[in-house]
C-alpha positions, 0 to 999 in steps of 0.5 A: 170094844163092843160094837153098838149093834152087838149090844143091841143084838145081845139085848134082843136075844136076852129079851127073847130068851127071857120071854120064852122062859116066862112063857114056858113057866106060864104054860107049866105052872100058871099065871100066878107063878109067872107073876111071882117070878117077875116080881122077884126079878123086878125087886132091887136084888133081882134086877141087879142079879139079872143084869149081872147074869146078862153081863156075865154071859156077854163077857163070856162071849168076848173070849176074854178068859181072865175077865170071864173067870172074874165075872163068873166068880163075882156072879157066884158070890152074888147069887150065893149071898142071896140064894134061897137054898143057901138061906134055908140050909144055914137056917136049918143048920142052926134050928135042927136041934130044936125041931122036935121041941114043943114048948106048949107041951112042957110041964110048968116052969118056975121061970121063963126067960124071954131074951130081948130082940122081939120088940121095937118102938114104932114111929108113934112110940107104941111098943110093937113086935118086930120080925122076932115077935114070936118070942113074945107070942110064945111067952104069952101062950106059955102064960095063958096055958099055965106053963109059966109062973114068972117071966124074966125079960132081958136086954139093955140098950146100947146107947151108941146105936140105940134109937130112943131111950127104950131097953129091950127088956122094957119093950118086951115087958110092955108087950107081954102085959098088953097080951095079958101077962100080969106086970107083977109076974115079969122081971127085967134083967139088963145085958147089952149082949146075949153073953152079958145076959147069960152071965147075969142069969148064970149067977142066979140060976147055976145052983138053983133047983128051979125049973127054968125055960129059955125063949128065943128065936130058934136060929139064936137058941143054939148060941144062947144055950152054949153061952148059958152052959158056959155059965153053969146054967142049963135052961130048957130050950123053948124055940120061937120064930123058926125061919125053917118051914116044914121039910116038904118036897119043893115044887118046880116053881118054888125051886125057880123062886129060890134060885133068884136071889132076894133081899129076904134070903140075904137077910137070913144069911146075914143073920145066920152068919152073925150067929156062927161068928158069935159062936166062933168068938165065944160071944 
């Protein structure tokens, strides 16, 4: 059993070490960098990670080898599933094949397919772009730049989990028309999953001589292209919504921020894991 004075002494030591570390960061990188680090630490994931780190150090000091090993493994897992470096690596592994693709430099397409997932319906019932809304922005840019003659928006709601009676295809089409794309240039195709969508599109375009482009998030494009190829359908990949940023050297403060797990990084890792699982099972 840990004595109360020991816990208090340990808590004081942790506080002093943390304050000293933040002070050093402030002197090296400035106040704004420290504020960013503190913000990361007081977010829910940051708090859990910080407390878990302190607990792991405390357990290690108890000389209980088995418990120390368990805590170390648990700490590594907790850190990895929310780590910015892991998130960046996973995202780049999916997006790398499309880094050199410049959709707005392409010759005109007869059809541009816009996969569903870039739109949602807000509480005021207005259709709006979500975190993958760049799919729709890119589609609108292709239209206004003269790169697309017609569009096909895909996606059908899954009733068991859908919120409201809105299909992704309809949501996307609504936003595209609001962005200036004529409604008569937009078709809608169903499909509850990317696999189902590609089956439908493959039947239509597998033997077609028409020039077809495929707009979806860069991190989703690798799986989408595999599914299209399986249906004998080879559209031109048009990546949107990159997670990866420019491949530039990181500054020390940026490294520190990425080391602290965050919900944002965990969400990216979850998204990328779903892509790899989808490819593994062929969906």
